[in-house]
Biotite code that builds the C-alpha atoms (Angstrom):
import biotite.structure as struc

atoms = struc.array([
    struc.Atom([-9.066, -36.416, -40.657], chain_id="A", res_id=1, res_name="MET", atom_name="CA", element="C"),
    struc.Atom([-10.170, -33.169, -38.447], chain_id="A", res_id=2, res_name="ARG", atom_name="CA", element="C"),
    struc.Atom([-11.150, -35.687, -35.890], chain_id="A", res_id=3, res_name="ASN", atom_name="CA", element="C"),
    struc.Atom([-7.620, -37.306, -36.049], chain_id="A", res_id=4, res_name="LEU", atom_name="CA", element="C"),
    struc.Atom([-6.138, -33.702, -35.719], chain_id="A", res_id=5, res_name="LYS", atom_name="CA", element="C"),
    struc.Atom([-8.192, -32.764, -32.889], chain_id="A", res_id=6, res_name="ALA", atom_name="CA", element="C"),
    struc.Atom([-7.524, -35.943, -30.886], chain_id="A", res_id=7, res_name="GLU", atom_name="CA", element="C"),
    struc.Atom([-3.564, -35.289, -31.331], chain_id="A", res_id=8, res_name="LEU", atom_name="CA", element="C"),
    struc.Atom([-4.236, -31.684, -30.475], chain_id="A", res_id=9, res_name="SER", atom_name="CA", element="C"),
    struc.Atom([-6.004, -32.809, -27.178], chain_id="A", res_id=10, res_name="TYR", atom_name="CA", element="C"),
    struc.Atom([-3.348, -35.508, -26.406], chain_id="A", res_id=11, res_name="LYS", atom_name="CA", element="C"),
    struc.Atom([-0.612, -32.787, -26.956], chain_id="A", res_id=12, res_name="ASN", atom_name="CA", element="C"),
    struc.Atom([-2.295, -30.398, -24.674], chain_id="A", res_id=13, res_name="ARG", atom_name="CA", element="C"),
    struc.Atom([-2.941, -32.991, -22.054], chain_id="A", res_id=14, res_name="LEU", atom_name="CA", element="C"),
    struc.Atom([0.749, -33.849, -21.927], chain_id="A", res_id=15, res_name="HIS", atom_name="CA", element="C"),
    struc.Atom([1.785, -30.160, -21.790], chain_id="A", res_id=16, res_name="LEU", atom_name="CA", element="C"),
    struc.Atom([-0.769, -29.931, -18.901], chain_id="A", res_id=17, res_name="LEU", atom_name="CA", element="C"),
    struc.Atom([0.502, -32.934, -17.121], chain_id="A", res_id=18, res_name="ILE", atom_name="CA", element="C"),
    struc.Atom([4.121, -31.827, -17.714], chain_id="A", res_id=19, res_name="THR", atom_name="CA", element="C"),
    struc.Atom([3.435, -28.332, -16.143], chain_id="A", res_id=20, res_name="LEU", atom_name="CA", element="C"),
    struc.Atom([1.607, -30.029, -13.216], chain_id="A", res_id=21, res_name="VAL", atom_name="CA", element="C"),
    struc.Atom([4.787, -32.179, -12.671], chain_id="A", res_id=22, res_name="PHE", atom_name="CA", element="C"),
    struc.Atom([7.105, -29.228, -12.673], chain_id="A", res_id=23, res_name="VAL", atom_name="CA", element="C"),
    struc.Atom([5.100, -27.136, -10.414], chain_id="A", res_id=24, res_name="ILE", atom_name="CA", element="C"),
    struc.Atom([4.384, -29.743, -7.827], chain_id="A", res_id=25, res_name="MET", atom_name="CA", element="C"),
    struc.Atom([7.945, -29.702, -6.020], chain_id="A", res_id=26, res_name="PRO", atom_name="CA", element="C"),
    struc.Atom([7.956, -25.916, -5.661], chain_id="A", res_id=27, res_name="PHE", atom_name="CA", element="C"),
    struc.Atom([3.993, -25.858, -4.679], chain_id="A", res_id=28, res_name="LEU", atom_name="CA", element="C"),
    struc.Atom([5.171, -28.515, -2.072], chain_id="A", res_id=29, res_name="PHE", atom_name="CA", element="C"),
    struc.Atom([8.044, -26.519, -0.543], chain_id="A", res_id=30, res_name="ILE", atom_name="CA", element="C"),
    struc.Atom([5.829, -23.381, -0.173], chain_id="A", res_id=31, res_name="LEU", atom_name="CA", element="C"),
    struc.Atom([3.066, -25.471, 1.679], chain_id="A", res_id=32, res_name="ILE", atom_name="CA", element="C"),
    struc.Atom([5.492, -27.120, 3.498], chain_id="A", res_id=33, res_name="PHE", atom_name="CA", element="C"),
    struc.Atom([7.308, -23.834, 4.704], chain_id="A", res_id=34, res_name="SER", atom_name="CA", element="C"),
    struc.Atom([4.052, -22.582, 5.818], chain_id="A", res_id=35, res_name="LYS", atom_name="CA", element="C"),
    struc.Atom([3.041, -25.496, 7.671], chain_id="A", res_id=36, res_name="LEU", atom_name="CA", element="C"),
    struc.Atom([6.412, -25.888, 9.416], chain_id="A", res_id=37, res_name="ALA", atom_name="CA", element="C"),
    struc.Atom([6.741, -22.019, 10.073], chain_id="A", res_id=38, res_name="HIS", atom_name="CA", element="C"),
    struc.Atom([10.040, -21.937, 8.014], chain_id="A", res_id=39, res_name="LEU", atom_name="CA", element="C"),
    struc.Atom([11.036, -19.502, 5.330], chain_id="A", res_id=40, res_name="THR", atom_name="CA", element="C"),
    struc.Atom([10.764, -20.858, 1.905], chain_id="A", res_id=41, res_name="SER", atom_name="CA", element="C"),
    struc.Atom([13.822, -18.838, 0.906], chain_id="A", res_id=42, res_name="GLY", atom_name="CA", element="C"),
    struc.Atom([15.911, -21.037, 3.332], chain_id="A", res_id=43, res_name="GLN", atom_name="CA", element="C"),
    struc.Atom([14.484, -24.466, 2.093], chain_id="A", res_id=44, res_name="LEU", atom_name="CA", element="C"),
    struc.Atom([14.984, -23.403, -1.701], chain_id="A", res_id=45, res_name="PHE", atom_name="CA", element="C"),
    struc.Atom([18.691, -22.398, -0.587], chain_id="A", res_id=46, res_name="LYS", atom_name="CA", element="C"),
    struc.Atom([19.468, -25.763, 1.047], chain_id="A", res_id=47, res_name="ASP", atom_name="CA", element="C"),
    struc.Atom([17.859, -27.516, -1.947], chain_id="A", res_id=48, res_name="LEU", atom_name="CA", element="C"),
    struc.Atom([19.856, -25.526, -4.327], chain_id="A", res_id=49, res_name="SER", atom_name="CA", element="C"),
    struc.Atom([23.192, -26.019, -2.460], chain_id="A", res_id=50, res_name="VAL", atom_name="CA", element="C"),
    struc.Atom([22.611, -29.604, -2.304], chain_id="A", res_id=51, res_name="SER", atom_name="CA", element="C"),
    struc.Atom([21.467, -29.976, -5.921], chain_id="A", res_id=52, res_name="PHE", atom_name="CA", element="C"),
    struc.Atom([24.428, -28.140, -6.935], chain_id="A", res_id=53, res_name="LEU", atom_name="CA", element="C"),
    struc.Atom([26.754, -30.603, -5.188], chain_id="A", res_id=54, res_name="ARG", atom_name="CA", element="C"),
    struc.Atom([25.149, -33.473, -6.503], chain_id="A", res_id=55, res_name="ILE", atom_name="CA", element="C"),
    struc.Atom([25.131, -32.270, -10.114], chain_id="A", res_id=56, res_name="LEU", atom_name="CA", element="C"),
    struc.Atom([28.869, -31.544, -10.157], chain_id="A", res_id=57, res_name="ILE", atom_name="CA", element="C"),
    struc.Atom([29.381, -35.005, -8.485], chain_id="A", res_id=58, res_name="ALA", atom_name="CA", element="C"),
    struc.Atom([27.342, -36.604, -11.378], chain_id="A", res_id=59, res_name="TYR", atom_name="CA", element="C"),
    struc.Atom([28.923, -34.973, -14.115], chain_id="A", res_id=60, res_name="ILE", atom_name="CA", element="C"),
    struc.Atom([32.345, -35.739, -13.038], chain_id="A", res_id=61, res_name="ILE", atom_name="CA", element="C"),
    struc.Atom([31.317, -39.565, -12.359], chain_id="A", res_id=62, res_name="ALA", atom_name="CA", element="C"),
    struc.Atom([29.561, -39.808, -15.604], chain_id="A", res_id=63, res_name="ALA", atom_name="CA", element="C"),
    struc.Atom([32.539, -38.541, -17.686], chain_id="A", res_id=64, res_name="ILE", atom_name="CA", element="C"),
    struc.Atom([34.825, -40.836, -15.667], chain_id="A", res_id=65, res_name="LEU", atom_name="CA", element="C"),
    struc.Atom([32.536, -43.826, -15.711], chain_id="A", res_id=66, res_name="ALA", atom_name="CA", element="C"),
    struc.Atom([32.200, -43.463, -19.544], chain_id="A", res_id=67, res_name="TRP", atom_name="CA", element="C"),
    struc.Atom([35.888, -43.334, -20.271], chain_id="A", res_id=68, res_name="LEU", atom_name="CA", element="C"),
    struc.Atom([36.619, -46.150, -18.073], chain_id="A", res_id=69, res_name="LEU", atom_name="CA", element="C"),
    struc.Atom([33.800, -48.059, -19.798], chain_id="A", res_id=70, res_name="ALA", atom_name="CA", element="C"),
    struc.Atom([34.935, -47.313, -23.250], chain_id="A", res_id=71, res_name="ALA", atom_name="CA", element="C"),
    struc.Atom([38.610, -48.318, -22.593], chain_id="A", res_id=72, res_name="ALA", atom_name="CA", element="C"),
    struc.Atom([37.981, -51.535, -20.657], chain_id="A", res_id=73, res_name="PHE", atom_name="CA", element="C"),
    struc.Atom([34.779, -52.958, -21.729], chain_id="A", res_id=74, res_name="TYR", atom_name="CA", element="C"),
    struc.Atom([36.316, -55.722, -23.968], chain_id="A", res_id=75, res_name="LYS", atom_name="CA", element="C"),
    struc.Atom([39.524, -57.510, -24.892], chain_id="A", res_id=76, res_name="GLY", atom_name="CA", element="C"),
    struc.Atom([42.422, -58.369, -22.677], chain_id="A", res_id=77, res_name="LYS", atom_name="CA", element="C"),
    struc.Atom([42.113, -55.208, -20.647], chain_id="A", res_id=78, res_name="ARG", atom_name="CA", element="C"),
    struc.Atom([38.585, -56.077, -19.746], chain_id="A", res_id=79, res_name="ALA", atom_name="CA", element="C"),
    struc.Atom([39.795, -59.320, -18.172], chain_id="A", res_id=80, res_name="ILE", atom_name="CA", element="C"),
    struc.Atom([42.047, -57.430, -16.172], chain_id="A", res_id=81, res_name="VAL", atom_name="CA", element="C"),
    struc.Atom([40.000, -54.428, -15.268], chain_id="A", res_id=82, res_name="ALA", atom_name="CA", element="C"),
    struc.Atom([36.522, -55.674, -14.458], chain_id="A", res_id=83, res_name="LEU", atom_name="CA", element="C"),
    struc.Atom([37.414, -57.856, -11.370], chain_id="A", res_id=84, res_name="PRO", atom_name="CA", element="C"),
    struc.Atom([39.164, -54.780, -10.278], chain_id="A", res_id=85, res_name="VAL", atom_name="CA", element="C"),
    struc.Atom([36.366, -52.546, -10.595], chain_id="A", res_id=86, res_name="PHE", atom_name="CA", element="C"),
    struc.Atom([34.188, -55.210, -9.005], chain_id="A", res_id=87, res_name="ASP", atom_name="CA", element="C"),
    struc.Atom([36.206, -55.124, -5.985], chain_id="A", res_id=88, res_name="VAL", atom_name="CA", element="C"),
    struc.Atom([36.248, -51.432, -5.659], chain_id="A", res_id=89, res_name="LEU", atom_name="CA", element="C"),
    struc.Atom([32.433, -51.347, -6.270], chain_id="A", res_id=90, res_name="GLN", atom_name="CA", element="C"),
    struc.Atom([32.001, -53.724, -3.171], chain_id="A", res_id=91, res_name="SER", atom_name="CA", element="C"),
    struc.Atom([34.109, -51.814, -0.937], chain_id="A", res_id=92, res_name="PHE", atom_name="CA", element="C"),
    struc.Atom([31.826, -49.870, 1.885], chain_id="A", res_id=93, res_name="PRO", atom_name="CA", element="C"),
    struc.Atom([32.070, -46.384, 0.387], chain_id="A", res_id=94, res_name="THR", atom_name="CA", element="C"),
    struc.Atom([31.378, -44.881, 3.898], chain_id="A", res_id=95, res_name="PHE", atom_name="CA", element="C"),
    struc.Atom([34.378, -46.282, 5.223], chain_id="A", res_id=96, res_name="ALA", atom_name="CA", element="C"),
    struc.Atom([36.217, -43.762, 3.309], chain_id="A", res_id=97, res_name="ILE", atom_name="CA", element="C"),
    struc.Atom([34.317, -40.634, 4.657], chain_id="A", res_id=98, res_name="LEU", atom_name="CA", element="C"),
    struc.Atom([36.128, -40.384, 7.826], chain_id="A", res_id=99, res_name="PRO", atom_name="CA", element="C"),
    struc.Atom([39.521, -40.238, 6.140], chain_id="A", res_id=100, res_name="LEU", atom_name="CA", element="C"),
    struc.Atom([38.315, -37.768, 3.465], chain_id="A", res_id=101, res_name="ALA", atom_name="CA", element="C"),
    struc.Atom([36.846, -35.469, 6.335], chain_id="A", res_id=102, res_name="THR", atom_name="CA", element="C"),
    struc.Atom([40.302, -35.755, 8.235], chain_id="A", res_id=103, res_name="TYR", atom_name="CA", element="C"),
    struc.Atom([42.170, -34.402, 5.051], chain_id="A", res_id=104, res_name="PHE", atom_name="CA", element="C"),
    struc.Atom([39.418, -32.056, 3.604], chain_id="A", res_id=105, res_name="TRP", atom_name="CA", element="C"),
    struc.Atom([37.250, -31.205, 6.584], chain_id="A", res_id=106, res_name="GLY", atom_name="CA", element="C"),
    struc.Atom([33.529, -30.171, 6.389], chain_id="A", res_id=107, res_name="ALA", atom_name="CA", element="C"),
    struc.Atom([33.915, -28.954, 2.862], chain_id="A", res_id=108, res_name="SER", atom_name="CA", element="C"),
    struc.Atom([31.951, -29.042, -0.418], chain_id="A", res_id=109, res_name="ASN", atom_name="CA", element="C"),
    struc.Atom([35.097, -30.891, -1.864], chain_id="A", res_id=110, res_name="PHE", atom_name="CA", element="C"),
    struc.Atom([34.551, -33.723, 0.859], chain_id="A", res_id=111, res_name="THR", atom_name="CA", element="C"),
    struc.Atom([30.833, -34.279, -0.013], chain_id="A", res_id=112, res_name="ILE", atom_name="CA", element="C"),
    struc.Atom([31.301, -34.159, -3.823], chain_id="A", res_id=113, res_name="ILE", atom_name="CA", element="C"),
    struc.Atom([34.202, -36.782, -3.801], chain_id="A", res_id=114, res_name="PHE", atom_name="CA", element="C"),
    struc.Atom([32.265, -38.971, -1.701], chain_id="A", res_id=115, res_name="PHE", atom_name="CA", element="C"),
    struc.Atom([29.294, -38.567, -4.047], chain_id="A", res_id=116, res_name="LEU", atom_name="CA", element="C"),
    struc.Atom([31.369, -39.358, -6.839], chain_id="A", res_id=117, res_name="ILE", atom_name="CA", element="C"),
    struc.Atom([32.486, -42.619, -5.117], chain_id="A", res_id=118, res_name="LEU", atom_name="CA", element="C"),
    struc.Atom([28.745, -43.447, -4.738], chain_id="A", res_id=119, res_name="THR", atom_name="CA", element="C"),
    struc.Atom([27.398, -42.524, -8.147], chain_id="A", res_id=120, res_name="ILE", atom_name="CA", element="C"),
    struc.Atom([30.043, -43.784, -10.584], chain_id="A", res_id=121, res_name="ILE", atom_name="CA", element="C"),
    struc.Atom([29.831, -47.595, -10.084], chain_id="A", res_id=122, res_name="TRP", atom_name="CA", element="C"),
    struc.Atom([26.255, -48.030, -11.215], chain_id="A", res_id=123, res_name="PRO", atom_name="CA", element="C"),
    struc.Atom([26.762, -45.802, -14.289], chain_id="A", res_id=124, res_name="ILE", atom_name="CA", element="C"),
    struc.Atom([30.262, -47.598, -14.958], chain_id="A", res_id=125, res_name="LEU", atom_name="CA", element="C"),
    struc.Atom([28.739, -51.098, -14.980], chain_id="A", res_id=126, res_name="PHE", atom_name="CA", element="C"),
    struc.Atom([25.644, -50.069, -16.773], chain_id="A", res_id=127, res_name="SER", atom_name="CA", element="C"),
    struc.Atom([27.546, -48.752, -19.753], chain_id="A", res_id=128, res_name="ILE", atom_name="CA", element="C"),
    struc.Atom([29.858, -51.714, -19.634], chain_id="A", res_id=129, res_name="ILE", atom_name="CA", element="C"),
    struc.Atom([26.663, -53.878, -19.876], chain_id="A", res_id=130, res_name="SER", atom_name="CA", element="C"),
    struc.Atom([25.253, -51.949, -22.550], chain_id="A", res_id=131, res_name="SER", atom_name="CA", element="C"),
    struc.Atom([28.512, -52.142, -24.829], chain_id="A", res_id=132, res_name="LEU", atom_name="CA", element="C"),
    struc.Atom([28.750, -56.049, -24.252], chain_id="A", res_id=133, res_name="LYS", atom_name="CA", element="C"),
    struc.Atom([25.142, -56.202, -25.732], chain_id="A", res_id=134, res_name="LEU", atom_name="CA", element="C"),
    struc.Atom([26.159, -54.735, -28.988], chain_id="A", res_id=135, res_name="ILE", atom_name="CA", element="C"),
    struc.Atom([24.914, -56.831, -32.041], chain_id="A", res_id=136, res_name="LYS", atom_name="CA", element="C"),
    struc.Atom([27.724, -58.757, -33.775], chain_id="A", res_id=137, res_name="LYS", atom_name="CA", element="C"),
    struc.Atom([26.407, -57.259, -37.181], chain_id="A", res_id=138, res_name="ASP", atom_name="CA", element="C"),
    struc.Atom([27.045, -53.994, -35.993], chain_id="A", res_id=139, res_name="TRP", atom_name="CA", element="C"),
    struc.Atom([30.575, -54.912, -35.142], chain_id="A", res_id=140, res_name="GLU", atom_name="CA", element="C"),
    struc.Atom([31.155, -56.667, -38.305], chain_id="A", res_id=141, res_name="GLU", atom_name="CA", element="C"),
    struc.Atom([29.648, -53.532, -40.139], chain_id="A", res_id=142, res_name="ALA", atom_name="CA", element="C"),
    struc.Atom([32.400, -51.413, -38.173], chain_id="A", res_id=143, res_name="VAL", atom_name="CA", element="C"),
    struc.Atom([35.065, -53.664, -39.288], chain_id="A", res_id=144, res_name="GLU", atom_name="CA", element="C"),
    struc.Atom([34.035, -53.608, -43.042], chain_id="A", res_id=145, res_name="ILE", atom_name="CA", element="C"),
    struc.Atom([33.741, -49.897, -42.847], chain_id="A", res_id=146, res_name="SER", atom_name="CA", element="C"),
    struc.Atom([37.113, -49.567, -41.045], chain_id="A", res_id=147, res_name="ARG", atom_name="CA", element="C"),
    struc.Atom([36.043, -47.064, -38.736], chain_id="A", res_id=148, res_name="ILE", atom_name="CA", element="C"),
    struc.Atom([38.729, -46.108, -36.310], chain_id="A", res_id=149, res_name="LYS", atom_name="CA", element="C"),
    struc.Atom([39.830, -43.545, -33.977], chain_id="A", res_id=150, res_name="GLY", atom_name="CA", element="C"),
    struc.Atom([37.568, -40.628, -33.066], chain_id="A", res_id=151, res_name="PHE", atom_name="CA", element="C"),
    struc.Atom([35.218, -41.532, -35.705], chain_id="A", res_id=152, res_name="SER", atom_name="CA", element="C"),
    struc.Atom([34.763, -45.019, -34.125], chain_id="A", res_id=153, res_name="TYR", atom_name="CA", element="C"),
    struc.Atom([33.999, -43.509, -30.514], chain_id="A", res_id=154, res_name="ILE", atom_name="CA", element="C"),
    struc.Atom([31.586, -40.988, -32.053], chain_id="A", res_id=155, res_name="LYS", atom_name="CA", element="C"),
    struc.Atom([29.711, -43.281, -34.682], chain_id="A", res_id=156, res_name="LEU", atom_name="CA", element="C"),
    struc.Atom([29.900, -46.610, -32.713], chain_id="A", res_id=157, res_name="PHE", atom_name="CA", element="C"),
    struc.Atom([30.716, -46.679, -28.924], chain_id="A", res_id=158, res_name="VAL", atom_name="CA", element="C"),
    struc.Atom([29.134, -43.376, -28.031], chain_id="A", res_id=159, res_name="TRP", atom_name="CA", element="C"),
    struc.Atom([25.652, -44.356, -29.395], chain_id="A", res_id=160, res_name="PRO", atom_name="CA", element="C"),
    struc.Atom([25.812, -47.973, -28.297], chain_id="A", res_id=161, res_name="ALA", atom_name="CA", element="C"),
    struc.Atom([26.645, -46.565, -24.528], chain_id="A", res_id=162, res_name="SER", atom_name="CA", element="C"),
    struc.Atom([23.648, -44.037, -24.160], chain_id="A", res_id=163, res_name="ILE", atom_name="CA", element="C"),
    struc.Atom([21.103, -46.481, -22.895], chain_id="A", res_id=164, res_name="PRO", atom_name="CA", element="C"),
    struc.Atom([23.638, -47.735, -20.309], chain_id="A", res_id=165, res_name="GLY", atom_name="CA", element="C"),
    struc.Atom([24.619, -44.374, -19.323], chain_id="A", res_id=166, res_name="LEU", atom_name="CA", element="C"),
    struc.Atom([21.041, -43.113, -18.804], chain_id="A", res_id=167, res_name="ILE", atom_name="CA", element="C"),
    struc.Atom([20.068, -46.544, -16.835], chain_id="A", res_id=168, res_name="THR", atom_name="CA", element="C"),
    struc.Atom([23.147, -46.012, -14.668], chain_id="A", res_id=169, res_name="GLY", atom_name="CA", element="C"),
    struc.Atom([22.430, -42.518, -14.150], chain_id="A", res_id=170, res_name="SER", atom_name="CA", element="C"),
    struc.Atom([18.910, -43.120, -12.792], chain_id="A", res_id=171, res_name="ILE", atom_name="CA", element="C"),
    struc.Atom([20.240, -45.952, -10.496], chain_id="A", res_id=172, res_name="VAL", atom_name="CA", element="C"),
    struc.Atom([23.348, -43.953, -9.578], chain_id="A", res_id=173, res_name="GLY", atom_name="CA", element="C"),
    struc.Atom([21.447, -40.519, -8.756], chain_id="A", res_id=174, res_name="LEU", atom_name="CA", element="C"),
    struc.Atom([19.119, -42.506, -6.766], chain_id="A", res_id=175, res_name="GLY", atom_name="CA", element="C"),
    struc.Atom([21.817, -43.795, -4.656], chain_id="A", res_id=176, res_name="GLU", atom_name="CA", element="C"),
    struc.Atom([23.500, -40.363, -4.836], chain_id="A", res_id=177, res_name="GLY", atom_name="CA", element="C"),
    struc.Atom([20.355, -38.172, -3.240], chain_id="A", res_id=178, res_name="TRP", atom_name="CA", element="C"),
    struc.Atom([20.638, -40.972, -0.211], chain_id="A", res_id=179, res_name="GLU", atom_name="CA", element="C"),
    struc.Atom([24.415, -40.538, -0.001], chain_id="A", res_id=180, res_name="ALA", atom_name="CA", element="C"),
    struc.Atom([24.049, -36.615, -0.206], chain_id="A", res_id=181, res_name="LEU", atom_name="CA", element="C"),
    struc.Atom([21.751, -36.284, 2.864], chain_id="A", res_id=182, res_name="VAL", atom_name="CA", element="C"),
    struc.Atom([23.591, -38.841, 5.035], chain_id="A", res_id=183, res_name="ALA", atom_name="CA", element="C"),
    struc.Atom([27.095, -37.188, 4.047], chain_id="A", res_id=184, res_name="THR", atom_name="CA", element="C"),
    struc.Atom([26.028, -33.719, 4.693], chain_id="A", res_id=185, res_name="GLU", atom_name="CA", element="C"),
    struc.Atom([24.724, -34.831, 8.192], chain_id="A", res_id=186, res_name="ILE", atom_name="CA", element="C"),
    struc.Atom([27.797, -36.860, 8.890], chain_id="A", res_id=187, res_name="ILE", atom_name="CA", element="C"),
    struc.Atom([30.165, -34.156, 7.769], chain_id="A", res_id=188, res_name="VAL", atom_name="CA", element="C"),
    struc.Atom([28.142, -31.535, 9.782], chain_id="A", res_id=189, res_name="ASP", atom_name="CA", element="C"),
    struc.Atom([28.284, -28.751, 7.034], chain_id="A", res_id=190, res_name="ILE", atom_name="CA", element="C"),
    struc.Atom([26.223, -25.832, 7.659], chain_id="A", res_id=191, res_name="GLN", atom_name="CA", element="C"),
    struc.Atom([24.259, -25.823, 4.445], chain_id="A", res_id=192, res_name="SER", atom_name="CA", element="C"),
    struc.Atom([21.995, -28.146, 2.364], chain_id="A", res_id=193, res_name="GLY", atom_name="CA", element="C"),
    struc.Atom([19.484, -30.509, 2.930], chain_id="A", res_id=194, res_name="LEU", atom_name="CA", element="C"),
    struc.Atom([21.598, -32.433, 5.307], chain_id="A", res_id=195, res_name="GLY", atom_name="CA", element="C"),
    struc.Atom([21.676, -29.409, 7.579], chain_id="A", res_id=196, res_name="SER", atom_name="CA", element="C"),
    struc.Atom([17.616, -28.966, 7.108], chain_id="A", res_id=197, res_name="PHE", atom_name="CA", element="C"),
    struc.Atom([16.843, -32.673, 8.233], chain_id="A", res_id=198, res_name="PHE", atom_name="CA", element="C"),
    struc.Atom([19.388, -32.395, 11.195], chain_id="A", res_id=199, res_name="GLN", atom_name="CA", element="C"),
    struc.Atom([17.626, -29.032, 12.374], chain_id="A", res_id=200, res_name="SER", atom_name="CA", element="C"),
    struc.Atom([14.105, -30.880, 12.257], chain_id="A", res_id=201, res_name="VAL", atom_name="CA", element="C"),
    struc.Atom([15.394, -34.315, 13.391], chain_id="A", res_id=202, res_name="SER", atom_name="CA", element="C"),
    struc.Atom([13.248, -33.971, 16.834], chain_id="A", res_id=203, res_name="THR", atom_name="CA", element="C"),
    struc.Atom([10.157, -33.346, 14.715], chain_id="A", res_id=204, res_name="ASN", atom_name="CA", element="C"),
    struc.Atom([9.132, -36.713, 13.192], chain_id="A", res_id=205, res_name="LEU", atom_name="CA", element="C"),
    struc.Atom([6.062, -35.088, 11.046], chain_id="A", res_id=206, res_name="SER", atom_name="CA", element="C"),
    struc.Atom([8.417, -32.485, 9.618], chain_id="A", res_id=207, res_name="LEU", atom_name="CA", element="C"),
    struc.Atom([11.293, -35.022, 8.949], chain_id="A", res_id=208, res_name="THR", atom_name="CA", element="C"),
    struc.Atom([8.618, -37.249, 7.391], chain_id="A", res_id=209, res_name="ALA", atom_name="CA", element="C"),
    struc.Atom([7.233, -34.454, 5.048], chain_id="A", res_id=210, res_name="PHE", atom_name="CA", element="C"),
    struc.Atom([10.814, -33.436, 4.184], chain_id="A", res_id=211, res_name="GLY", atom_name="CA", element="C"),
    struc.Atom([11.450, -37.143, 2.979], chain_id="A", res_id=212, res_name="ILE", atom_name="CA", element="C"),
    struc.Atom([8.193, -37.043, 1.135], chain_id="A", res_id=213, res_name="PHE", atom_name="CA", element="C"),
    struc.Atom([9.400, -33.761, -0.624], chain_id="A", res_id=214, res_name="GLY", atom_name="CA", element="C"),
    struc.Atom([12.728, -35.223, -1.344], chain_id="A", res_id=215, res_name="LEU", atom_name="CA", element="C"),
    struc.Atom([11.335, -38.111, -2.880], chain_id="A", res_id=216, res_name="LEU", atom_name="CA", element="C"),
    struc.Atom([8.712, -35.953, -4.760], chain_id="A", res_id=217, res_name="LEU", atom_name="CA", element="C"),
    struc.Atom([11.646, -34.033, -6.388], chain_id="A", res_id=218, res_name="ILE", atom_name="CA", element="C"),
    struc.Atom([13.665, -37.358, -7.179], chain_id="A", res_id=219, res_name="ILE", atom_name="CA", element="C"),
    struc.Atom([10.252, -38.754, -9.047], chain_id="A", res_id=220, res_name="PHE", atom_name="CA", element="C"),
    struc.Atom([9.575, -35.549, -11.071], chain_id="A", res_id=221, res_name="VAL", atom_name="CA", element="C"),
    struc.Atom([13.315, -35.399, -12.273], chain_id="A", res_id=222, res_name="ILE", atom_name="CA", element="C"),
    struc.Atom([13.189, -39.230, -13.156], chain_id="A", res_id=223, res_name="ASN", atom_name="CA", element="C"),
    struc.Atom([9.620, -38.611, -14.922], chain_id="A", res_id=224, res_name="LYS", atom_name="CA", element="C"),
    struc.Atom([10.612, -35.412, -16.994], chain_id="A", res_id=225, res_name="LEU", atom_name="CA", element="C"),
    struc.Atom([14.174, -36.123, -17.666], chain_id="A", res_id=226, res_name="LEU", atom_name="CA", element="C"),
    struc.Atom([15.563, -39.568, -17.370], chain_id="A", res_id=227, res_name="TRP", atom_name="CA", element="C"),
    struc.Atom([12.812, -41.733, -18.511], chain_id="A", res_id=228, res_name="LEU", atom_name="CA", element="C"),
    struc.Atom([11.981, -39.902, -21.823], chain_id="A", res_id=229, res_name="PRO", atom_name="CA", element="C"),
    struc.Atom([15.765, -39.852, -22.528], chain_id="A", res_id=230, res_name="LEU", atom_name="CA", element="C"),
    struc.Atom([15.654, -43.634, -21.738], chain_id="A", res_id=231, res_name="LEU", atom_name="CA", element="C"),
    struc.Atom([12.733, -44.320, -24.048], chain_id="A", res_id=232, res_name="GLU", atom_name="CA", element="C"),
    struc.Atom([14.280, -42.195, -26.900], chain_id="A", res_id=233, res_name="LYS", atom_name="CA", element="C"),
    struc.Atom([17.526, -44.120, -26.706], chain_id="A", res_id=234, res_name="SER", atom_name="CA", element="C"),
    struc.Atom([15.976, -47.485, -26.826], chain_id="A", res_id=235, res_name="HIS", atom_name="CA", element="C"),
    struc.Atom([13.811, -46.380, -29.849], chain_id="A", res_id=236, res_name="ARG", atom_name="CA", element="C"),
    struc.Atom([17.339, -45.007, -31.440], chain_id="A", res_id=237, res_name="LYS", atom_name="CA", element="C"),
    struc.Atom([19.016, -48.360, -30.862], chain_id="A", res_id=238, res_name="MET", atom_name="CA", element="C"),
    struc.Atom([16.037, -50.366, -32.547], chain_id="A", res_id=239, res_name="GLU", atom_name="CA", element="C"),
    struc.Atom([16.358, -48.217, -35.482], chain_id="A", res_id=240, res_name="GLU", atom_name="CA", element="C"),
])
């Protein structure tokens, strides 16, 4: 019994240590990178924070809209009409809208966030719809027998069933969002954020490569510490 407790304690400590290493890695990389590149770490953290805030706001808005649309149109006659429309909108090249958005709103945070919403929303929307369409028939029958309707139906049935799709779509959507974020900041030519940083070092191949590696490292850490545990937890709950 003591050996089992010791083994479990060791595993927990190891897991804690690995988690701390993952948390520290991006910050450590930024500090080392700023020294090697002769840049101020404060400016790098500022650019990263500004970009992170933009993508966070865009993600929250996109996730809410995607969930509402998926919950409203995932089945029935509404789905027959709405899903082909969503599919066409998803296939439309998003970057074609960027010049128009820039014309109306200029090089602003609103332009970047608006464009990011259009990029992030579709993977989340279709992932949630797929998740809702995979609902087991016996669950639907149980809901019909229980006569759950209105807000209770959404809270007790639709929301739990949509979580795996929401998380999976978030992983894919944010992956595309980070890529679109840097490109949009460069195209719009806004003087803050990671796009501004990459534009300033574009003539230096080594700095650009290290910068891309650092961004990939940050995305990897976020996925490893946040999204993958949430995805695993949501699948366990669905199996229960």
